[in-house]
Backbone bond lengths (Angstrom), bond angles and torsions (degrees), N, CA, C in turn:
res aa  C-N    CA-C-N  psi(-1)  N-CA   C-N-CA  omega(-1)  CA-C   N-CA-C  phi
1 M - - - 1.439 - - 1.525 108.05 -
2 R 1.313 115.83 132.08 1.461 120.79 174.79 1.522 108.58 -108.94
3 V 1.328 115.06 140.70 1.461 121.44 -178.92 1.526 108.31 -127.02
4 V 1.329 115.29 134.36 1.457 121.28 175.25 1.521 107.62 -123.39
5 V 1.330 115.77 132.60 1.460 122.18 176.49 1.523 107.73 -116.12
6 Y 1.330 116.04 119.96 1.456 121.34 172.34 1.517 106.87 -96.47
7 G 1.340 116.57 129.34 1.447 119.56 -178.61 1.510 111.17 -168.56
8 A 1.334 114.75 -158.58 1.462 121.52 179.76 1.526 108.80 -146.49
9 S 1.319 115.58 153.87 1.464 120.21 -177.29 1.526 112.25 -64.59
10 W 1.307 118.88 -26.29 1.464 123.07 -178.09 1.534 112.82 -87.49
11 C 1.309 117.49 -2.81 1.469 122.93 -172.94 1.532 110.64 -91.11
12 E 1.338 116.56 112.84 1.470 120.78 -179.34 1.530 112.91 -63.56
13 P 1.350 119.90 -45.05 1.466 118.68 176.76 1.537 112.71 -60.95
14 C 1.331 116.86 -31.14 1.471 120.13 177.09 1.523 110.03 -64.62
15 A 1.328 116.39 -43.32 1.466 120.74 177.96 1.518 110.75 -62.99
16 K 1.328 117.20 -38.10 1.467 120.98 178.42 1.526 111.13 -64.88
17 V 1.330 116.81 -41.47 1.467 120.38 177.69 1.520 109.93 -61.19
18 K 1.323 116.76 -46.06 1.466 119.86 179.83 1.531 110.51 -62.00
19 D 1.331 117.08 -41.02 1.467 120.65 177.78 1.526 111.53 -61.64
20 E 1.333 116.81 -43.26 1.475 120.69 179.36 1.527 110.88 -63.10
21 L 1.320 117.10 -43.85 1.466 120.50 179.69 1.523 110.98 -64.92
22 E 1.317 116.66 -41.94 1.464 119.94 179.14 1.528 110.85 -66.21
23 A 1.332 117.62 -39.81 1.468 120.95 178.33 1.528 110.89 -63.36
24 A 1.324 116.13 -33.86 1.465 120.95 178.73 1.531 111.82 -85.52
25 E 1.333 116.41 1.61 1.463 123.27 -179.13 1.522 112.16 57.00
26 I 1.329 115.08 41.90 1.460 121.87 177.86 1.522 107.65 -105.81
27 P 1.328 117.06 115.84 1.464 119.05 179.04 1.537 110.57 -68.36
28 Y 1.310 115.26 148.71 1.460 120.01 -179.36 1.524 109.35 -150.42
29 V 1.321 114.81 162.72 1.457 122.38 173.15 1.516 106.54 -109.22
30 F 1.338 117.00 130.79 1.465 121.24 178.06 1.519 108.93 -102.17
31 R 1.320 116.05 126.24 1.460 121.47 178.53 1.527 108.29 -114.82
32 D 1.320 115.36 108.99 1.462 122.48 -176.64 1.524 109.76 -79.94
33 I 1.327 116.52 117.35 1.468 120.40 -176.76 1.526 112.05 -68.16
34 D 1.337 117.24 -20.30 1.457 120.08 178.06 1.519 112.40 -78.03
35 S 1.328 117.05 -14.94 1.466 120.41 -178.70 1.524 112.68 -95.51
36 S 1.335 116.46 -10.50 1.457 118.79 -175.70 1.526 110.77 -150.72
37 P 1.329 117.27 122.04 1.463 119.00 175.31 1.533 111.97 -64.78
38 V 1.319 116.56 -25.92 1.473 120.00 177.33 1.527 109.55 -64.03
39 F 1.336 117.15 -46.75 1.474 120.95 178.80 1.524 110.29 -62.86
40 K 1.333 116.60 -44.48 1.467 120.72 -178.60 1.524 111.10 -62.40
41 N 1.320 117.27 -45.90 1.465 120.67 179.31 1.519 111.88 -64.22
42 Y 1.325 116.28 -35.93 1.467 119.67 178.48 1.521 110.88 -62.93
43 V 1.329 116.74 -45.62 1.464 120.26 179.50 1.522 110.18 -61.86
44 I 1.315 117.14 -42.27 1.466 120.56 178.99 1.524 110.64 -59.71
45 E 1.329 117.08 -39.65 1.464 121.40 178.82 1.528 111.91 -66.25
46 V 1.324 117.23 -38.42 1.464 121.39 -172.37 1.526 112.18 -83.28
47 Q 1.355 117.73 -53.15 1.467 117.74 -175.99 1.521 114.22 -147.02
48 D 1.309 118.19 -6.72 1.462 123.09 173.59 1.529 114.71 67.65
49 T 1.317 118.57 9.60 1.462 121.67 175.36 1.523 109.13 -140.32
50 I 1.332 114.45 159.50 1.461 119.40 174.38 1.519 108.80 -120.73
51 P 1.296 118.46 152.73 1.457 126.02 2.08 1.531 111.84 -77.14
52 L 1.299 114.03 152.67 1.458 122.01 169.65 1.521 105.61 -113.70
53 V 1.321 116.39 119.30 1.459 121.57 -179.68 1.520 108.26 -110.54
54 Q 1.305 115.81 131.98 1.458 121.74 178.70 1.520 110.09 -126.58
55 L 1.332 114.85 142.14 1.462 121.99 176.55 1.517 108.88 -119.83
56 E 1.323 115.33 141.80 1.460 119.40 173.43 1.520 107.87 -90.07
57 S 1.318 116.18 122.89 1.465 120.14 -179.14 1.525 110.27 -78.66
58 N 1.329 115.61 172.13 1.472 120.83 -177.85 1.519 112.79 -60.50
59 N 1.342 117.33 -27.71 1.464 119.57 -178.99 1.524 112.75 -90.02
60 G 1.349 116.62 6.26 1.453 120.59 176.49 1.514 114.68 92.16
61 N 1.325 117.80 -5.75 1.458 120.77 177.06 1.516 110.07 -80.49
62 W 1.326 115.87 150.25 1.458 121.03 178.04 1.507 110.00 -96.02
63 V 1.323 115.82 137.35 1.463 122.77 -179.64 1.521 107.87 -116.11
64 D 1.325 115.76 128.27 1.461 120.62 175.92 1.514 108.34 -82.37
65 V 1.328 116.70 118.32 1.460 121.64 179.22 1.520 109.73 -84.96
66 G 1.296 117.33 -39.44 1.460 121.36 -178.24 1.503 110.54 117.27
67 G 1.325 116.29 -143.43 1.448 122.26 -175.88 1.509 113.70 -98.66
68 Y 1.326 115.64 -154.21 1.459 121.40 -173.98 1.522 112.86 -61.47
69 E 1.324 118.15 -52.85 1.469 120.68 -176.34 1.523 111.43 -60.73
70 D 1.332 116.71 -43.28 1.473 120.24 178.65 1.524 111.01 -63.37
71 T 1.318 116.90 -40.73 1.467 121.03 179.68 1.525 110.35 -66.21
72 K 1.321 116.51 -44.73 1.463 120.25 179.52 1.523 110.42 -61.35
73 D 1.321 117.23 -44.32 1.470 120.70 178.09 1.520 110.92 -59.25
74 L 1.329 117.45 -43.83 1.462 121.03 179.87 1.520 110.83 -64.64
75 L 1.330 117.40 -42.73 1.467 120.16 178.71 1.523 111.12 -63.95
76 D 1.329 118.16 -37.43 1.461 121.16 176.49 1.529 110.86 -61.89
77 I 1.316 116.76 -40.79 1.468 120.86 178.13 1.524 110.15 -65.05
78 I 1.333 116.84 -45.75 1.470 120.92 179.68 1.531 110.11 -60.00
79 K 1.331 117.24 -45.71 1.460 120.82 179.48 1.538 110.89 -60.83
80 F 1.327 117.24 -39.69 1.461 121.09 -179.89 1.534 110.32 -65.34
81 V 1.335 116.39 -46.24 1.464 120.82 -178.98 1.519 110.47 -62.83
82 V 1.319 117.31 -43.71 1.458 121.24 -179.56 1.534 110.53 -65.21
83 S 1.317 117.60 -38.95 1.463 120.32 -179.18 1.520 112.66 -69.87
84 E 1.322 117.50 -19.99 1.455 122.22 179.34 1.531 112.15 -80.39
85 D 1.326 117.57 -16.27 1.475 120.74 -178.03 1.497 112.84 -71.37
């Protein structure tokens, strides 16, 4: 699974998303919207807020998870499913 986080260094929810991913030991790529107009324009096209978290599904398609709360909810579900195995 590949994870991409679009955000900014000044964004508190972005830092929380990165902390949650690191706590879950999920590697991710961080794309700072302040460093690239391409990244910033992409976020505006997709959801107009940061953080924007995307996951690559098994079939190679990218899924937009959303922001911090959506990411945290998804990680909680993943942790629950894994703990049930």
